[in-house]
N, C-alpha and C positions, 0 to 999 in steps of 0.2 A: 519629553520622552523621546528616545532615539528610535527611528524606524529605518527600514531598509529601502534601498533604491531598486525598483524593478527594472527589467529590460535586458538583463544579461542572458545571452543564449549560448554561452560557452559549453554547457553540458547539453549536447544535442541529444534530446531524449526521443529518438525514434523507437526506443525500447523494443528491441529484441537484441539486447546488448551483449552479444557473445564475446566481443573483444574485451569488455569490462569484466566479464565473469570468468574468463580463462585463468587457471585451469579449474574445472569442476571435479567433483568426486567421481570415483569409478562408477557408482550406481547411476549417476546422471548421464554417463556416457552410453549406457545401454538403451533399451527401448523405453520411451517416455512412459511414466506411470505416476501413481499417487501413493503417498504414504499417509494412511488415514489415522485420525485420532478422534475418538468419541468424546464429545464435550457434554452431551446429555443423551438421553434415550432417543431423542428425535433430532439431534444436531451433531453433524460430523464436520471435522476440519480435515481437508484434503490438501496436503502439501505436494505440489507438483515436483517431479524429478525429471528434468529435461536438460539438454545440452546448453540451453540459453537462459535458464532461470528457474526460480522456485516460487512462483506466485501462490498465494493462499486462496483457496476456494472453500466456501462453506455450503453445506447441503442441509436444509432444514425441512422437516416433514411436519406440516401443520394439519389442522382439521380441514380436509377438502382441498388442500393446496400443497405444493412443493415450491420452495424458494432456493434459488442458486445465487450465492453472493460471489461476485467476480468469477465468471466462467473460466477465465484464464487463457492459456496459450492454445494456438491451433494444434500444437504437438499432442495435447491430451484431449482434443475435442471429441474424438470418436469414443474414447473411453468414458468421458464424462456423460456424453449423450446416452450411452448404453446404461450407465449407472442411474441416471435420472429416469429413463424410461421404465426401468425396473421398479422404481419407487412411486411413480406418478399415478397409475391407475386411471380413474376418471376425473381426477382433480384438476385444478388450474395450476399452470406452471408460470412462476414469476422468475425473472432474472434481474438482479440489481448490480450495477457496476459502481464501485466506490469512486472511480475516476476513469477518464478516457485515455488510458494508455494500453497499447496493444497486448501487453502481457497479461492484462486483466480482463480483456473483453473479446479477444479474437475467436474464442470458442463459442461465443453466443449464437452465431448463425447455424451451428451444428445441432443446437438443442431441439428437442421435439416441438412440434407446433400443435395447437396454437400456443403462443408465448406472449406474456405481458412483460415488456421490457421497462425497467424502472431506472431512471437516471436524472441528472439535472439537465436543465435546458442547455447549459454550456457543454455537457457531455454529448447531447444529441446532435450538436453541430458536427461531431466527429464520428458518429455512429451511423453506418449505412442503414437505409430503410430496407427491410427484408419482408418478403411475402409471409403472411401468417403471424406477423408480429404486431402487437398493439403497444403504443408508447404511453407511458405514464410519467410525467415530469414532476419532480419533487420541488415544491416551493414552500419551505418551512419544514413541516413534518407530516408524515403519513404513517398509518399503522395497518398491519395485516393480522388476521386471526383474532380480532377483538383486542388488540394490544399485545398479542404474543410476540409480535415483531414491530419494532419502531425504526423508522428510516428518516433521517433528517439531514438538512444542510448544516455545515459548520458555520459558526458565527462570522468567520472571516472567509469570504469566498475565494479570495486570492491567497493560496497557501501552497499545498503540494502542486496543484494545477489551478486553473481558474474556476473550478467548481467540483468539489468533492463531497461525498456522502459518508455518514456513519450509520451503522446498523446495530441496533441493540436488541438483545434477546433477554428480557427481564427475568423470566422464569429460570433460565439457564445461567444467568449472571455472566453473559458473554457480550463483548463489544468488539465488532469488526471495524477497524479504523483505516483500512487500505494502507496507502504509502505515507500516512502520517507516522508510521513506525517501521523502520528497517531494523530488525532485531540485531543488536550488537554490531552494526555497521554504520558507516557514513550514509546519509540519505541522498536521494535525488530530489531536488526542488526545481520543478520545471518552470522557470521564469519565462522562457519563451512561449510556454503554453498557458500563461496567465498566472503562474504561481508567484509567491512572494515569501521570503524567509520570515519576515515579521509576522505575517498571518499564520505561517506554519507553526511557529513556536507559541503564538497566542492560542491557536486551536488546541494544542497539546495541553496548555495550562487550563483551558476551559474544560477539556475532558476530565482531567484530574480533579477539578473542583466540582464537576457536575454529576458524575456517575458514582454509584456506591463504591466504597473503598475496596470491597472484596471482589469487584468485577474482574473477570479474566479478559485479557486483551489479545485479540488475534492480529498480529502484524500483517502488513501487506506482503512482507517477506520474512519468513521465520528462519529456522535452521536450514542448512544444506545437507542432503544425504551424503554419507550413510547415517548421519546422526538422526535420532528420532525427532519428529516434529515437536515443536514446543510453543506453548502460548505463554503470555506474560501476565503481569499484574499492572494495575495503574501505578503502583510504586516503581515498577521496572520502567514504565514509560516515562515517568517523571525523572528518574535517575539518568536515563539515556539522554533526555533533552538537556539536563544539567551538564552532562559530559560534553555534548555538542556545543553548548553555550561557552563552556570553559575552553574548548578548543578554539572557538572564534576569538575569545579574549586573548589567548596565547598568540594567535596569528596577528591580531591587531597590534599587540604589544611589540612583536618582532618587527612589524612594518613601521611602527612609530619610532623604533630605534634606528631606522634607516636601511634595514635589510630589504633587498629586492625579493621578488617572488622566487627567483631561482635560488637565492641564498637561503630563504626560509625552507624551501623544499629540500635543499641539500642538508640543512641543519636538522630538519625533522621536528616534530612536535614533542618528542620525548616518549619514554616508556609508558607514561600514563595513558596514552591514546593508541598504543600498539594494537590492542584487540579490535579497534574499529577499522583497522587497515588490513586485517587478515584476509587471505584468499580462502574460498571464492568470495567475490564482492562485486558491487556495482560501481562504487566510487572509491578510488584510491585516495590516500592521504594527499598526494600531489594534486589531484583534481579538486579535492575539497579545499585545499589552500587557494588554488586558483579561483574557485567559485567565491569564496569568502572575500578575497581581495577585489574581485570584479563587482561585488555587490556591497559597497560600503554603506554603513548606516547614515541616515540623514536625520537632522533634528527637525 
């Protein structure tokens, strides 16, 4: 079986990637805000609209607790904190980060206290210790609300980063996957931060095989404003991964024919993959080609 070589740092994922996202929509150029989408009576999807990105946040209201999934950017921190405070009452506040990239976690310090912060041990290496925060590291799987929320490690730790989490809401039929899914765009795979493309694709396969077919999937990055926020299906996730794998095959075939990276970029991957390269975006086709060539598979 072919695997990927780790160690490429060509996509510097400091992640407030304004240069990769330009130009954004007109709505994102105004005051940062959220576009909300109700997924259940007690579960809301909040798509951030900011000049530097559109990370997905979930707000879940359980029995005696509130859970924030991926608090997001500092740009929307005050708005999120006000929203959470209005929902919390006397309950316990939890915040879980799917991975330790700034666009998914920078708003956490602004959340009300006390706060129980849920992450992997790998993520806690990059998360600052804050007063009033209690840390809960996930090693395997944990649940909240008697199983109303399940939070677990992916089977392959090295994937998008070196330690990501999935969050499943069984009653709502919703799965938050973080940056294991960039809706209709090329992904960032943070090899420098411990990620690995082989683990990334293997984790997607695992999700498709493991969770119920009717599960709705919240990508780490959904649509960009002014379009309405959108969630996907497991079938959409599987189709997206297949498109990415096909693009990798095309790049490998062109390289095997003797084309240089510059020649592949100039030729392009063809109309089949144009939608993955549309602006706004995080990763252009040119950068994806460079990433794939810099991370050849090993046997």
